[in-house]
C-alpha positions in Angstrom: -0.1 0.1 -0.1 3.1 2.4 0.8 4.0 1.8 -3.1 0.8 3.0 -4.5 0.7 5.8 -2.2 4.1 7.0 -3.1 3.7 6.7 -6.8 0.4 8.6 -6.7 1.5 11.5 -4.8 5.0 11.4 -7.0 2.8 11.9 -10.1 1.0 15.1 -8.7 4.0 17.0 -7.5 6.6 19.2 -8.7 9.3 18.2 -6.3 8.8 14.1 -6.1 11.9 13.7 -4.0 10.1 15.4 -1.2 7.3 12.8 -0.8 7.3 10.9 1.7 5.1 8.0 3.1 6.2 6.7 6.8 3.8 3.3 7.6 2.9 2.6 11.3 0.8 -0.5 11.5 -1.2 -0.8 15.1 -3.6 -2.9 16.5 -6.7 -2.4 14.3 -5.7 -0.6 11.4 -2.4 0.5 9.0 -1.7 4.5 9.1 0.6 5.9 6.1 1.3 9.5 6.8 2.1 11.5 3.6 4.6 14.2 3.3 5.4 16.8 0.6 7.0 20.2 -0.2 5.1 22.7 1.8 4.4 24.4 -2.2 3.2 20.8 -3.7 0.6 20.6 -1.0 -2.1 22.4 -2.2 -1.3 20.0 -5.4 -2.3 16.8 -3.1 -4.9 17.9 -1.1 -7.5 19.9 -4.5 -9.9 22.1 -4.7 -12.3 21.2 -1.4 -9.7 17.9 -0.7 -10.9 16.0 -3.6 -7.6 14.8 -4.5 -6.7 13.8 -1.2 -10.2 12.0 -1.2 -9.6 10.5 -4.7 -6.3 8.8 -3.2 -7.9 7.4 0.0 -10.4 6.0 -2.4 -8.4 4.2 -4.6 -6.2 2.8 -1.2 -9.3 1.9 0.1 -10.4 -0.3 -2.7 -6.9 -1.9 -3.1 -7.1 -3.4 0.6 -7.9 -6.6 1.0 -11.4 -7.3 2.4 -10.1 -9.4 5.4 -7.3 -6.9 5.9 -6.8 -4.5 8.4 -8.0 -1.1 7.1 -5.8 1.6 5.9 -5.7 5.0 6.4 -4.0 7.8 4.8 -3.5 10.7 6.5 -1.1 14.0 5.1 1.4 15.8 6.7 
C-alpha cells in the first residue's frame, strides 16, 4: 500500500524527491502518513480536498477485504 501512495503522490507534485510515506501499523489499522514539500501541498489536497479523497478511495479499493483498514493522513 505504501508504494501505491508513493506512486500517486509523486505523479501529482513538482518535487517528487520530497515525497515521503511513513507506515505505522497499529493493532486495528494501518496508518500511512504522506508528507510533501510545502509548495506541493495544494496539489496533493486539491480543491475542497477532492484529490486527497480520491487517494483515500483508491487505497481503500486496493485493500483486501479481510485485511486491516488502511488510513491515509496528509502531514
